[in-house]
N, C-alpha and C positions, 0 to 999 in steps of 0.2 A: 541660580538655575543654569547659567552657562557652565559653571564649574561641574555640575552633575552631568550635563550633556557631554562635556569633555571627557569625564571619567567613563561614561558609557561608551563613547567612541573608542577610547583606549582599550576598554574591555572587549569590545567587538572585534578590534584588530587582533587581540590576543587569541580569541576563540577561533578566528579564521586561520591564523598562523598555526594553531594547534591542530587544525583539521585540514590536512593536505587536499582532500577532495573539494572542500569549500574554497580553498585557495586556487586550485588549478582547474577544477571542473573536468569536463570530458577530455580525455587524452586522444591523440591521434599520432600516426606515424608520418613524419615529414622527412623524406630522404632517409638518412640513417638515424634520425633522432626521434625521440618522443617529444611532442609539443603539447602545451595545454590549450585551454579554450581561448586564450589570447595570443596564441602562436609562440609563446616563450618555451625554450627547451626545458625539459624536466628530466631529472635522474631519480629513479626509484631505488631505494636502498632499504633492505629489510631482511627478515628471517623466514626460512621455510620450516614449517612443522615437519616432524618425522612421519614415517608411514602411519596413517591413521589407525590401521588395524593392529599395530604393535604398541603405539604410544597414544592411545585415545584419550588418556587422562588430561592431556594438554589442550584438547580440542574444545575450547569453551571461550565465551566472550570475555571473561575476566583475564585470561592469558593474553588474548589479543589486545585488550585495553592496556595491559602492563607493557607490552612490547611497543605500543604506540606512544605511551606517555613516558616511560622510563628509558627505553632504548631509543626512542624517537624514530622508530621505523615508520616510513610512510607507505609501506607495503608489507603484506605477509603472504605466504603461500601455503595452501591447504593441499597436502600431498596424499591423495586418496589411493591407497593400494588397490590393485585390481585382482590379481590371481591368487595370492596367498589366502589361508584361512582368515576369515573375518573381512576379506576384501570385497570389492563390489560384485564380482561374479557370484560369490556364494551368499553375500548379504547386501543386496543393493539398497534396501531401505535403511539399514543401520549405517551403511557407509555414507549415504546421502545426508543422513541426520548429522553426522560428525562434520562433514564439509559445510553444511548449512550453518552449523553453530559458529564456525570460523567466519564465514561470509557475513552472517548477520552481525557478528561482533565487529568486523571491519567496517561495515556500513555505519554501525552505531558510533564507532570511534572516529569516523571520517577519514579512513585511510583506504588505500587500494588493496585488492586481494586477487591472488591468482588461484583459479580453480584448476588444479593439476591432476590430469589423468596419469597416475604414477605407475606406469607399466613399461616393460621392456619388450612387449610383444604387440602384434596387431590384433585388436579385438573390435573390428569395425562395427558390428551389429550392436554390441553393448555400448560402445562409445557414442554412437549416434543417438541411442536411447537416452543416455545420461546427459549429453550436451543439449539435446532438445529440451529436456526438463530444466536444466540450469539456465539456458537462454530464455526460456519462457518465464521462469520465476525471477531472474535477476537481470535480464537484458536491459531493463529500463534504468538500471543504476550505473552511473559512470565509474563506480568503484571497481567494476569487475573486469578481469583479464582471463582469457581461456588458454590453458596450455594443453595441447591435444595429445601429446605423446612424450612422456618424461624422458626416457633414454632408449631409443631404438638400439638394439645391440648388433645383431647380425643381418637385419633387414637391409636391403639395398635402398639407395636414395629413390629409385624409381618406385619401389613399393611404398616407402614413407610418403613420397610426394602424392601418389594416387590416393592413399588413405587420407592424408591431410586435406587434399582438394575436396574430397567428398564431405568431410566434416566441416570445412569452411563453408561450403554451400548450405549444409544443414543449419549451422549457426546463423549465417547471414539471412536466411529466410525468416528469422525471428528477430535477430539483433543486428542491425545494419552497421553499427559503428564501434563497438568495444574492441579493443586490441586482441588479436589471436596470436599465440606463440606456437611455432612449428619446430619440431625436433628434426634431427638428422642422424645418420648412422654412426655406429661405434661410440655410443654413449655421448652423443652431441659433440663429437670431435671433428666431424667431416664437413665443416662449413665450406670448405673449398668445393665440394660437390654441389652444394647449394648455389654457390657463386657461379658455377659453370652452367647451371640449369635451374634457375629459380621458378617458383610458381608464378604464372602469368595472370594478368587481368583480375587481380585482387587488391584490396586496399586494407590498410591498418593491420598488416601482419608483420611479424618479426620472426627471426630464426634464433633458436637457443644455442648457446655454447655453455658447457659445464667445465669448470676447472677445479682441480685439487692441486694446490700450488707446489707441493713437494714432488709431484709427478709430472704435471703439465707446465712446462716452462716457456722459454722464449719462442720455441718452434710453433706453439699454438697461438701465441700472440701475433707472430708473423703471419700465420694462416688467417687470423682474424683481420689483420691490417689489409691483407690482399683482398679479402671479401668486402671490407668497408670501401676500399677504393673502387670496387665494382658497384657500389650503391646498395649492398646487402645490409639491412638493419639487423643488428645483433642485440640480444637480451641475454645476460648471464643469469639464468633462472635457478642455478644451483652452483655453489662453490664453497671452498673452505681452504684451510692453510696446510693440511697434512697430505698424506698419500691418498691415491684414488681408492684404496681399500677402506678409507675412513679412519685408519689407524696410523701409527708411526708418529714421530715428533712433528710439531708445528714448524714449518719453514717460514719464519717471520719475514725474511728478506724477499722471498719469492711472492709471498702473500701481499706484501706492500707493493711489490712491482706490479702485480695484477690490479690491485685497487687503484694505484696511480694511473695505470693504463686505462682503466674504466673511466675514471674521472676526467682524464685528458680528452677522451673521445665521447664524453657524455653518454656513457653506456650504463644502463641500470644493472644492479647486481644484488643477488639474494644469497644469503649464507645458510648452509646446512649444518645442524638442524636442531629444532626445539624438541629434544628428547633426552632421556636419561640412560641410554644404552651404555654398556661398558665399552666405549670406544672413544677415540680422540675427538671425533667430529661432533659427537653429541654434546651440546653445550652445557647441559645441566647435570648436577649430581642427584643421587636418589633423595637427598634431603629437600630438593626443590618442591615447593607447593605446586599443585596442579593448576592453581589460579593466579600465578604471578606473585608479586611481592618479593622476588628473589633478591637476596643479599649476595655480596661478593663470595661469601663462603659456600653458597649454593651453586656457584658457577665453576666449571672446569676452566683450564687455561684457554681453550678455544672460545669459551663463553665470555670470559673477560675481554679477550681480544676482539671478538665479534661485536660486543656491545660498544667497546671503545671506538671501533672503526665506524659503525653506523652513527654514533653520536658525533664524532668528529666531522664527518662529511655531510650529515644532514643539515648542518647550518648553512650550506651553500644554496639550498632552495627548499 
């Protein structure tokens, strides 16, 4: 009997370790870190799906499960397109269904999930409607993280700050504790503007920075370091190893420098993207199944590298 109890105990530990949300529970922002239910630092590492309106075939629970089990992602990001054809503004119900498939898959797999309003423009009315619905449906789950504005382009920080402040209030009226990610101008590059004028009187928020390693190099890491010194919590919600266009060769050295920087500072990082577009940053080839089970021959160079990086560092927590 003791032998079977021991085996059950070992199996239970394995299940918990395989499901990060069971291991870490409710996340919160403590200083510049994400901490878990026991106060221990947590680094989230995973993949972003591509725009849902262009690569919807990957938005399913099976693909999420494969990323959790084979790639050892402890987080995925559902990037819901807003303005293009098939996006939220023209097809809100279809768009929500795709996001919900990923969120439900993440909950089933026991990993965290970012609900990403994937836009470059301010659409406050529609965003309030969407996040009200998402917070109402998923606010009780510790798995969920909200990303309010993927990449503001030409909007000022004052405009982004006002938009984000209103959405934070909208979400917090329903969900008091899940983490919220806030964007900043010029494709999430202007973290120095945030550091000079952060949103006041809010909790459990972080600010996003995006890097594409062949374009964004030491100068952006220096900018991030300065923000961290001012107590600004940073989350890398989108990144990859090539140029900001998504094309060009992979710069392995700069990509490694970024990941090393993230790990040193215990900053979470997400890689772009689970899609099969004919570009460097889409990690899958056309041969890849919609539901995971991908072999190495189904992965592009960036896919092989992304998988290796997540698997390497996920062993740390």
